[in-house]
C-alpha positions in Angstrom: 45.4 8.4 -48.8 46.9 8.1 -45.3 46.3 11.8 -44.7 42.7 11.4 -45.9 42.1 8.6 -43.4 43.5 10.7 -40.6 41.3 13.7 -41.5 38.2 11.4 -41.7 39.0 9.8 -38.4 39.4 13.2 -36.7 36.1 14.3 -38.2 34.4 11.1 -36.9 35.8 11.5 -33.4 34.7 15.2 -33.2 31.3 14.3 -34.6 30.8 11.5 -32.0 31.9 13.8 -29.2 29.3 16.5 -30.3 26.7 13.7 -30.6 27.4 12.5 -27.1 27.2 16.1 -25.8 23.9 16.6 -27.5 22.5 13.3 -26.1 23.6 14.4 -22.6 21.8 17.7 -23.0 18.7 16.1 -24.4 18.8 18.0 -27.6 16.0 17.0 -30.0 18.4 16.4 -32.9 20.9 14.3 -30.9 19.7 11.0 -32.3 20.0 12.2 -35.8 23.6 13.5 -35.3 24.6 10.2 -33.7 22.9 8.2 -36.5 24.6 10.2 -39.2 27.9 9.7 -37.4 27.5 5.9 -37.5 26.4 6.2 -41.2 29.6 8.1 -41.9 31.7 5.5 -40.1 30.0 2.6 -41.8 29.8 3.8 -45.4 32.7 6.3 -45.8 35.5 5.8 -43.3 35.5 1.9 -43.1 35.5 1.3 -46.9 38.3 3.9 -47.4 40.3 2.2 -44.6 39.8 -1.3 -46.0 40.8 -0.2 -49.5 43.9 1.6 -48.2 44.9 -1.3 -46.0 44.5 -4.1 -48.5 45.2 -2.5 -51.9 48.7 -3.9 -52.2 47.7 -7.5 -51.8 49.1 -7.7 -48.2 46.2 -10.0 -47.4 47.4 -12.8 -49.6 49.5 -14.4 -46.9 46.3 -14.9 -44.8 44.3 -16.6 -47.6 44.2 -20.4 -47.8 44.8 -22.1 -51.1 45.4 -25.7 -52.1 49.1 -25.4 -51.8 49.0 -24.0 -48.3 46.5 -26.7 -47.2 48.6 -29.5 -48.6 51.7 -28.1 -46.9 49.8 -27.9 -43.6 48.6 -31.5 -43.9 52.1 -32.8 -44.8 53.6 -31.0 -41.8 51.1 -32.7 -39.5 52.0 -36.2 -40.8 55.7 -35.7 -40.1 
């Protein structure tokens, strides 16, 4: 999965560089290339990254639940 993310990221960077070059040269399809690059980033790269990053439940320490809220309130009272 990590290798897939690296490959997708490199593809995105190259794609955006080509898009910027096309915009600078006023190519008629430049806006389409840039739009597809953003589409790629939004709907392919980011969901894969988010799944990879949070699949093992690493996010649980950042979530609030009743126990953590009560502990925080009790620490403030002391």
